[in-house]
C-alpha positions as CSV (number, residue, x, y, z in Angstrom):
1,M,76.4,195.5,151.5
2,I,77.2,192.9,148.9
3,T,79.0,189.6,149.4
4,F,80.5,187.1,146.9
5,N,80.6,183.6,148.3
6,Q,82.8,181.3,146.1
7,Q,81.8,177.6,145.9
8,D,83.8,175.6,143.3
9,D,82.9,177.0,139.9
10,R,79.9,179.0,141.3
11,C,79.8,182.3,143.1
12,I,76.7,183.2,145.1
13,V,76.1,187.0,145.3
14,S,74.0,188.2,148.1
15,G,72.9,191.6,149.6
16,R,72.4,195.0,147.9
17,L,74.2,196.1,144.8
18,T,73.8,199.8,144.5
19,Q,75.8,202.7,143.0
20,D,77.7,203.0,146.3
21,E,78.8,199.4,146.2
22,V,79.6,199.6,142.5
23,K,81.9,202.6,143.2
24,Q,83.8,200.5,145.7
25,L,83.8,197.3,143.7
26,W,84.7,198.6,140.2
27,P,88.4,199.1,140.8
28,K,88.7,195.5,142.1
29,R,86.2,193.9,139.8
30,H,88.9,191.5,138.4
31,E,89.4,190.1,141.9
32,L,85.7,189.3,142.7
33,F,85.8,185.8,141.3
34,T,88.4,183.0,141.1
35,A,89.6,182.0,137.7
36,S,87.4,178.9,137.9
37,T,84.1,180.8,138.4
38,Q,81.7,180.0,135.6
39,V,78.3,180.7,137.2
40,V,77.3,183.7,139.1
41,D,74.1,182.9,141.2
42,L,72.0,186.0,141.8
43,S,69.2,184.4,143.8
44,A,70.2,186.1,147.1
45,V,70.5,189.6,145.7
46,E,68.0,191.7,147.7
47,Y,68.2,194.9,145.7
48,V,70.0,196.1,142.6
49,D,69.9,199.5,140.9
50,S,70.9,200.4,137.3
51,A,74.6,200.8,138.3
52,G,74.5,197.3,139.9
53,V,73.0,195.9,136.7
54,A,75.8,197.5,134.7
55,L,78.4,196.0,137.0
56,L,76.8,192.5,136.6
57,L,76.9,192.8,132.8
58,A,80.6,193.9,133.0
59,L,81.3,190.8,135.1
60,I,80.0,188.4,132.5
61,K,83.2,188.8,130.4
62,L,86.3,190.1,132.0
63,H,89.8,190.0,130.7
64,V,92.0,188.3,133.3
65,S,95.5,189.6,133.4
66,S,98.2,187.0,134.1
67,S,101.2,185.9,132.1
68,Q,98.9,185.9,129.1
69,E,95.7,187.9,128.5
70,T,92.7,185.6,128.6
71,S,89.0,186.2,128.5
72,V,86.7,184.4,131.0
73,S,83.0,184.0,130.2
74,R,80.6,183.7,133.1
75,Q,76.9,183.0,133.2
76,L,74.5,185.1,135.3
77,V,71.8,182.8,136.8
78,N,68.8,182.8,139.1
79,P,68.0,186.5,139.2
80,S,66.1,187.5,142.3
81,V,62.5,188.8,142.0
82,Q,63.7,192.5,142.2
83,L,66.5,191.9,139.7
84,K,64.0,190.3,137.3
85,K,62.1,193.6,137.3
86,M,65.2,195.4,136.3
87,I,65.9,192.8,133.6
88,E,62.5,193.3,132.1
89,L,62.7,197.1,132.4
90,Y,66.0,197.2,130.5
91,D,65.2,194.2,128.2
92,L,68.2,192.2,129.3
93,D,66.7,188.7,129.1
94,A,69.6,187.5,126.9
95,F,72.2,188.1,129.6
96,F,70.5,186.2,132.5
97,S,69.5,182.6,132.8
98,Q,67.0,180.7,135.0
99,V,68.6,177.5,136.4
């Protein structure tokens, strides 16, 4: 189970992000954050697999459809210990920040 807790321009993601969750979240990925979300805090992520990492990377830059097509950039911060291992394994340091 994964939750997205919106707090102003920050969204705290907590729980497990596995292939099963990704299958459910992918069709509604554009609805996971508000338009003001700039920071995605991953410190409470307990477990993530490779499908979860792929979803996180897709969430960095989404095209938000409204009256005009705009691109929203987000920053992935505070990866959990387990997520750090995945980041190192796949050499994804450039996509995640420590804050």
